[in-house]
Structure formats: C-alpha cells, structure tokens
GUGU-831202 format. One record per residue (C-alpha): residue in one letter; x, z, y. Coordinates in nm, 3 decimals, decimal comma. Example, Ala and Ser with C-alpha at 12.3 -4.5 7.8 and 13.67 -1.06 7.14 Angstrom:
+---------+---------+---------+---------+
| residuo |    east |      up |   north |
+---------+---------+---------+---------+
|       A |   1,230 |   0,780 |  -0,450 |
|       S |   1,367 |   0,714 |  -0,106 |
+---------+---------+---------+---------+
***
This chain:
+---------+---------+---------+---------+
| residuo |    east |      up |   north |
+---------+---------+---------+---------+
|       M |   6,257 |  11,223 |   9,155 |
|       Y |   6,451 |  11,158 |   9,479 |
|       K |   6,824 |  11,129 |   9,432 |
|       K |   7,031 |  11,163 |   9,725 |
|       H |   7,318 |  10,901 |   9,750 |
|       R |   7,645 |  10,951 |   9,954 |
|       N |   7,691 |  10,734 |  10,233 |
|       P |   7,963 |  10,484 |  10,128 |
|       F |   8,054 |  10,431 |  10,504 |
|       E |   8,171 |  10,781 |  10,533 |
|       F |   8,537 |  10,864 |  10,449 |
|       E |   8,562 |  10,934 |  10,076 |
|       A |   8,879 |  10,865 |   9,858 |
|       A |   8,826 |  10,589 |   9,607 |
|       N |   8,918 |  10,791 |   9,310 |
|       N |   8,615 |  11,017 |   9,374 |
|       L |   8,378 |  10,724 |   9,347 |
|       S |   8,213 |  10,676 |   8,993 |
|       D |   8,252 |  10,322 |   8,825 |
|       D |   7,884 |  10,237 |   8,911 |
|       E |   7,956 |  10,312 |   9,269 |
|       I |   8,255 |  10,101 |   9,296 |
|       L |   8,061 |   9,829 |   9,136 |
|       D |   7,790 |   9,887 |   9,390 |
|       Y |   7,995 |   9,939 |   9,690 |
|       Y |   8,292 |   9,713 |   9,689 |
|       I |   8,291 |   9,385 |   9,841 |
|       D |   8,526 |   9,134 |   9,639 |
|       D |   8,749 |   9,001 |   9,890 |
|       Y |   8,949 |   8,684 |   9,779 |
|       N |   9,207 |   8,801 |  10,024 |
|       Y |   9,296 |   9,066 |   9,782 |
|       S |   9,181 |   8,971 |   9,438 |
|       R |   9,361 |   8,619 |   9,446 |
|       F |   9,716 |   8,817 |   9,468 |
|       I |   9,596 |   9,073 |   9,241 |
|       N |   9,488 |   8,865 |   8,942 |
|       T |   9,789 |   8,643 |   8,966 |
|       T |  10,098 |   8,674 |   8,729 |
|       R |  10,349 |   8,749 |   9,027 |
|       N |  10,463 |   9,092 |   9,119 |
|       I |  10,274 |   9,204 |   9,413 |
|       F |  10,338 |   9,492 |   9,667 |
|       L |  10,019 |   9,603 |   9,839 |
|       Q |  10,141 |   9,783 |  10,163 |
|       G |   9,906 |   9,986 |  10,406 |
|       A |   9,832 |  10,322 |  10,554 |
|       R |   9,566 |  10,530 |  10,393 |
|       G |   9,238 |  10,404 |  10,408 |
|       T |   9,314 |  10,047 |  10,397 |
|       G |   9,179 |   9,990 |  10,068 |
|       K |   9,481 |   9,995 |   9,836 |
|       T |   9,304 |  10,209 |   9,577 |
|       M |   8,965 |  10,064 |   9,589 |
|       S |   9,131 |   9,712 |   9,536 |
|       L |   9,324 |   9,821 |   9,234 |
|       L |   9,041 |  10,023 |   9,094 |
|       Y |   8,788 |   9,720 |   9,131 |
|       N |   9,020 |   9,476 |   8,954 |
|       S |   9,107 |   9,731 |   8,671 |
|       F |   8,987 |   9,621 |   8,328 |
|       K |   8,753 |   9,917 |   8,281 |
|       I |   8,544 |   9,792 |   8,604 |
|       Q |   8,569 |   9,430 |   8,532 |
|       Y |   8,445 |   9,494 |   8,175 |
|       K |   8,159 |   9,675 |   8,298 |
|       K |   8,079 |   9,437 |   8,557 |
|       A |   8,069 |   9,152 |   8,285 |
|       L |   7,831 |   9,336 |   8,077 |
|       K |   7,594 |   9,431 |   8,400 |
|       N |   7,589 |   9,070 |   8,494 |
|       G |   7,535 |   8,960 |   8,150 |
|       K |   7,850 |   8,756 |   8,134 |
|       E |   8,132 |   8,706 |   7,866 |
|       V |   8,404 |   8,952 |   7,907 |
|       D |   8,735 |   8,789 |   8,045 |
|       Y |   9,032 |   8,905 |   7,840 |
|       S |   9,287 |   8,677 |   8,014 |
|       R |   9,358 |   8,956 |   8,263 |
|       I |   9,387 |   9,320 |   8,175 |
|       G |   9,435 |   9,535 |   8,454 |
|       I |   9,571 |   9,889 |   8,376 |
|       Y |   9,510 |  10,139 |   8,648 |
|       I |   9,802 |  10,378 |   8,676 |
|       P |   9,791 |  10,651 |   8,936 |
|       C |  10,101 |  10,805 |   9,057 |
|       N |   9,937 |  11,088 |   9,274 |
|       T |   9,903 |  11,321 |   8,948 |
|       P |  10,037 |  11,669 |   8,856 |
|       L |  10,291 |  11,488 |   8,627 |
|       F |  10,438 |  11,288 |   8,890 |
|       H |  10,477 |  11,587 |   9,130 |
|       K |  10,655 |  11,794 |   8,869 |
|       K |  11,026 |  11,856 |   8,952 |
|       E |  11,177 |  11,937 |   8,596 |
|       H |  11,438 |  11,654 |   8,662 |
|       L |  11,588 |  11,873 |   8,925 |
|       L |  11,692 |  12,123 |   8,668 |
|       L |  11,948 |  11,871 |   8,529 |
|       K |  12,292 |  11,891 |   8,678 |
|       D |  12,367 |  11,528 |   8,561 |
|       D |  12,196 |  11,250 |   8,786 |
|       F |  12,208 |  11,005 |   8,525 |
|       K |  12,024 |  11,220 |   8,288 |
|       A |  11,772 |  11,310 |   8,556 |
|       S |  11,706 |  10,941 |   8,607 |
|       L |  11,648 |  10,898 |   8,231 |
|       I |  11,390 |  11,179 |   8,216 |
|       T |  11,189 |  11,062 |   8,525 |
|       E |  11,185 |  10,719 |   8,357 |
|       H |  11,080 |  10,870 |   8,031 |
|       F |  10,770 |  11,033 |   8,202 |
|       L |  10,685 |  10,708 |   8,403 |
|       V |  10,681 |  10,500 |   8,082 |
|       L |  10,478 |  10,774 |   7,894 |
|       S |  10,223 |  10,762 |   8,171 |
|       I |  10,190 |  10,379 |   8,166 |
|       V |  10,139 |  10,383 |   7,764 |
|       N |   9,893 |  10,662 |   7,812 |
|       S |   9,703 |  10,472 |   8,106 |
|       I |   9,689 |  10,130 |   7,864 |
|       S |   9,568 |  10,336 |   7,562 |
|       N |   9,303 |  10,522 |   7,763 |
|       T |   9,189 |  10,206 |   7,921 |
|       L |   9,144 |  10,020 |   7,594 |
|       S |   9,005 |  10,298 |   7,408 |
|       E |   8,711 |  10,296 |   7,626 |
|       I |   8,640 |   9,927 |   7,528 |
|       V |   8,422 |   9,927 |   7,235 |
|       E |   8,531 |   9,616 |   7,088 |
|       L |   8,894 |   9,709 |   7,108 |
|       D |   8,848 |  10,089 |   6,987 |
|       N |   8,658 |   9,973 |   6,695 |
|       I |   8,896 |   9,709 |   6,554 |
|       S |   8,914 |   9,723 |   6,177 |
|       L |   9,049 |  10,027 |   5,996 |
|       E |   9,311 |   9,796 |   5,822 |
|       L |   9,444 |   9,651 |   6,145 |
|       S |   9,440 |   9,988 |   6,316 |
|       E |   9,658 |  10,123 |   6,022 |
|       D |   9,888 |   9,817 |   6,037 |
|       L |   9,929 |   9,864 |   6,413 |
|       K |  10,033 |  10,238 |   6,363 |
|       N |  10,275 |  10,151 |   6,114 |
|       Q |  10,426 |   9,909 |   6,323 |
|       I |  10,467 |  10,151 |   6,629 |
|       E |  10,586 |  10,425 |   6,401 |
|       Y |  10,861 |  10,200 |   6,245 |
|       V |  10,968 |  10,099 |   6,610 |
|       L |  10,972 |  10,450 |   6,761 |
|       G |  11,061 |  10,649 |   6,443 |
|       A |  10,777 |  10,873 |   6,531 |
|       E |  10,455 |  10,964 |   6,332 |
|       L |  10,104 |  10,904 |   6,484 |
|       I |   9,818 |  11,110 |   6,440 |
|       K |   9,595 |  11,004 |   6,140 |
|       G |   9,211 |  10,987 |   6,150 |
|       V |   9,179 |  10,838 |   6,502 |
|       S |   9,178 |  10,487 |   6,628 |
|       F |   9,516 |  10,326 |   6,718 |
|       F |   9,462 |  10,358 |   7,092 |
|       R |   9,347 |  10,727 |   7,070 |
|       A |   9,654 |  10,778 |   6,856 |
|       M |   9,890 |  10,630 |   7,125 |
|       S |   9,718 |  10,832 |   7,399 |
|       M |   9,776 |  11,155 |   7,190 |
|       Y |  10,126 |  11,066 |   7,140 |
|       S |  10,223 |  10,999 |   7,491 |
|       D |  10,069 |  11,318 |   7,567 |
|       K |  10,263 |  11,523 |   7,314 |
|       E |  10,597 |  11,338 |   7,403 |
|       S |  10,569 |  11,418 |   7,768 |
|       T |  10,478 |  11,784 |   7,695 |
|       E |  10,778 |  11,819 |   7,456 |
|       A |  11,018 |  11,679 |   7,726 |
|       Q |  10,876 |  11,920 |   7,990 |
|       K |  10,920 |  12,241 |   7,750 |
|       I |  11,290 |  12,142 |   7,672 |
|       I |  11,394 |  12,067 |   8,040 |
|       N |  11,204 |  12,395 |   8,151 |
|       N |  11,425 |  12,581 |   7,876 |
|       Q |  11,638 |  12,870 |   8,048 |
|       K |  11,951 |  12,673 |   7,938 |
|       N |  11,907 |  12,404 |   8,200 |
|       D |  12,190 |  12,213 |   8,050 |
|       D |  11,975 |  12,122 |   7,770 |
|       F |  11,851 |  11,761 |   7,748 |
|       Y |  11,575 |  11,606 |   7,569 |
|       Q |  11,735 |  11,344 |   7,342 |
|       N |  11,426 |  11,121 |   7,254 |
|       T |  11,395 |  10,953 |   7,610 |
|       L |  11,193 |  10,632 |   7,632 |
|       T |  11,246 |  10,316 |   7,851 |
|       F |  11,011 |  10,030 |   7,918 |
|       S |  11,188 |   9,823 |   7,692 |
|       S |  11,185 |  10,089 |   7,401 |
|       L |  10,818 |  10,157 |   7,436 |
|       V |  10,605 |   9,952 |   7,680 |
|       M |  10,703 |   9,619 |   7,569 |
|       P |  10,707 |   9,683 |   7,189 |
|       F |  10,363 |   9,838 |   7,254 |
|       L |  10,237 |   9,533 |   7,433 |
|       K |  10,368 |   9,307 |   7,172 |
|       C |  10,185 |   9,503 |   6,918 |
|       I |   9,838 |   9,519 |   7,068 |
|       K |   9,855 |   9,135 |   7,113 |
|       Q |   9,795 |   9,104 |   6,751 |
|       I |   9,420 |   9,187 |   6,826 |
|       E |   9,234 |   8,862 |   6,838 |
|       C |   9,090 |   8,880 |   7,178 |
|       L |   9,420 |   8,996 |   7,344 |
|       K |   9,640 |   8,737 |   7,219 |
|       E |   9,665 |   8,551 |   7,561 |
|       S |   9,605 |   8,843 |   7,783 |
|       H |   9,841 |   8,903 |   8,070 |
|       F |   9,868 |   9,274 |   8,153 |
|       L |   9,836 |   9,372 |   8,535 |
|       L |   9,997 |   9,712 |   8,585 |
|       L |   9,824 |   9,872 |   8,884 |
|       I |  10,063 |  10,117 |   9,007 |
|       D |   9,898 |  10,318 |   9,282 |
|       D |  10,028 |  10,573 |   9,544 |
|       A |  10,382 |  10,452 |   9,438 |
|       H |  10,496 |  10,633 |   9,745 |
|       D |  10,466 |  10,954 |   9,539 |
|       L |  10,725 |  10,865 |   9,299 |
|       N |  11,064 |  10,997 |   9,331 |
|       I |  11,368 |  10,771 |   9,443 |
|       D |  11,486 |  10,713 |   9,065 |
|       Q |  11,126 |  10,610 |   8,950 |
|       K |  11,087 |  10,376 |   9,247 |
|       K |  11,430 |  10,206 |   9,150 |
|       T |  11,324 |  10,192 |   8,789 |
|       I |  11,002 |   9,997 |   8,896 |
|       N |  11,199 |   9,773 |   9,108 |
|       S |  11,431 |   9,705 |   8,804 |
|       W |  11,139 |   9,620 |   8,596 |
|       I |  11,011 |   9,363 |   8,871 |
|       A |  11,347 |   9,222 |   8,857 |
|       Y |  11,293 |   9,131 |   8,487 |
|       R |  11,263 |   8,744 |   8,479 |
|       D |  10,996 |   8,710 |   8,205 |
|       H |  10,662 |   8,814 |   8,314 |
|       S |  10,460 |   8,639 |   8,094 |
|       Q |  10,305 |   8,920 |   7,943 |
|       F |  10,278 |   9,168 |   8,227 |
|       S |  10,329 |   9,192 |   8,606 |
|       F |  10,328 |   9,468 |   8,858 |
|       K |  10,070 |   9,535 |   9,141 |
|       V |  10,236 |   9,832 |   9,342 |
|       A |  10,037 |  10,019 |   9,606 |
|       T |  10,227 |  10,179 |   9,857 |
|       A |  10,173 |  10,382 |  10,203 |
|       E |  10,528 |  10,307 |  10,305 |
|       S |  10,581 |  10,077 |  10,577 |
|       S |  10,922 |   9,997 |  10,484 |
|       P |  10,962 |  10,049 |  10,087 |
|       N |  11,279 |  10,076 |   9,915 |
|       F |  11,365 |   9,756 |   9,713 |
|       I |  11,684 |   9,891 |   9,540 |
|       T |  11,709 |   9,873 |   9,175 |
|       S |  11,851 |  10,123 |   8,946 |
|       T |  12,188 |   9,914 |   8,911 |
|       G |  12,216 |   9,924 |   9,278 |
|       G |  12,089 |   9,551 |   9,331 |
|       M |  11,795 |   9,431 |   9,543 |
|       I |  11,464 |   9,277 |   9,451 |
|       L |  11,362 |   8,992 |   9,721 |
|       E |  11,042 |   8,912 |   9,863 |
|       G |  10,918 |   8,552 |   9,780 |
|       H |  11,154 |   8,569 |   9,466 |
|       D |  11,091 |   8,877 |   9,282 |
|       F |  10,764 |   8,973 |   9,442 |
|       V |  10,510 |   8,886 |   9,710 |
|       S |  10,411 |   9,160 |   9,991 |
|       V |  10,046 |   9,188 |  10,099 |
|       D |   9,973 |   9,354 |  10,436 |
|       M |   9,654 |   9,531 |  10,361 |
|       L |   9,555 |   9,559 |  10,746 |
|       K |   9,536 |   9,165 |  10,790 |
|       P |   9,223 |   9,135 |  10,618 |
|       Y |   9,063 |   9,400 |  10,813 |
|       Q |   9,185 |   9,224 |  11,132 |
|       N |   9,020 |   8,888 |  11,018 |
|       K |   8,671 |   8,830 |  11,161 |
|       E |   8,650 |   8,564 |  10,884 |
|       S |   8,714 |   8,798 |  10,585 |
|       E |   8,427 |   8,946 |  10,366 |
|       F |   8,495 |   9,284 |  10,532 |
|       G |   8,484 |   9,143 |  10,883 |
|       K |   8,142 |   8,958 |  10,822 |
|       L |   7,991 |   9,293 |  10,676 |
|       A |   8,130 |   9,477 |  10,987 |
|       K |   7,979 |   9,242 |  11,235 |
|       K |   7,628 |   9,232 |  11,041 |
+---------+---------+---------+---------+
***
C-alpha cells in the first residue's frame, strides 16, 4: 500500500515529528553535537526555525537509544539526554500570581520546574527496557530510599521509574489544588527544590549498574517560556560548581537572555556556560547543512 510521506523540507515543528522521522531526517552536525554532549552548561540561542528543538530531541537518550538499536550498535550510557519541554500547559499556568508573597511565588514555580524535570527523567528511562525491567529487589530498594529522603510514599505494584513519574504528577496536581483554593493566602508546604529532589533522585538511580558513570544532560527547550523566577532558578543551578553528574543545555529564542540568579548574582559566559549561536552553522558553507543545501 502506498504511504504518503510528509515533505521534511516544509515548515513543521520538530515536536510534531515521530522518533523515526527525527532519525531519518536529522543530519548530525558536529557544530551542535560537540557542544550538547559535553559536560559544560550550554545556551543554544536562535530564532524559531534554527534547529534548537531538533538538536535537543536528536541528542535525547530516547532517540540515541533507538539509533543504537537501529544500527546494531551497543547502547552508550555515558551521556543520558533528558528532553524537558517548557512550552507546556504546566509552565503557562499562573497559579503563582495568586500568592501575595513574592518569595512564596518563587518557591512554588521552582517546585513545578523541579517536578517537571523529575517527570521527564522518569518517563525517558521508563521507556528503556533494560532500565524499566531492573530486578524487583533493586526497584523496591530504590523506592525505599526515595521514600525515606522525601518522607513520601510511592505507589506499589509498578516499576521504580513509573512510580516516580506518577509521584511527580500527583505532587504537581496537589500543589495546584491548594494554590487555586479561594483562600489565596494558603501555601503548599511541601515545596521541592533541585537539591531536595533532583539531586537525590540522580544519586539514587546511579546505583543501577549501567548508569553508574552516566552524565545527565538536562535539555531544557523553549526556556523563553519560563517565568522570570524560573529563569533565575535555572541560572542558579548553572552557577552550581560541581557538574560531574549533570549539566544544562538551555535552548532559548531570546537574543539577550537574562543571566541573573535567584540571589541577585550573575552567571558568566566562558566561566559558567558556553553560548552557541544557532544561526552561524546555517551560514557556514562547510557545515553539513550547508553541503546539503548546495547539493
């Protein structure tokens, strides 16, 4: 039966492409991948259509895992790319504006951001058969460790990563319900931070044999859609000195991103992060895309 294929050269948002289409259409350009796959913090800057989302998606672990299987190669666990979209209903919600206290508002927005990161990590790793099917004994041990750290109870009868995904969904819903309460001076008391949830979570999952030496690439897409407090929060995380376990790759359409941290400091290019102008490779006739266009 004849199957009509979409034209890859007509305008289409990268998020609308299937995993197989990304693998088929994307031309791996060293201009991008050599930055994304480092342990450095990276800002990918460029207007819409310059390939920010496509570059992050292609370098996500879900796509790289499928690429390895498709090519009959061994899966590389040294870099685990976690795609974290910011152009979602959760990030467009304005519950924090109901709070009169700016400090509490910043806490709740960080809470949502942290839960979104954990949700993305959990969903990504739960799709990897070798990781979702870890032994029942190890899965229960990891659950017990997280429950002890968080003082929370994870759902029984499902894998560790699925339980963490459901936990993040539940916590996000609970916070929204309380903030939306008519008494808008109410505040959700169980707010989470990067250090209280993401870092213990990463430390915990590194007990899985194939993830012991993994570096997590947190691929934050459409960061321009975050509110000012969330942008400051990410900058504060980028300013954190030890990035042996994780690094941030932040894609933004802002020509002049705000680099102020939550404490009022600044992150510095060359010191805390490297900035990549996504337009330049397209203007370079020696790039893979330039050669394709010429052909």
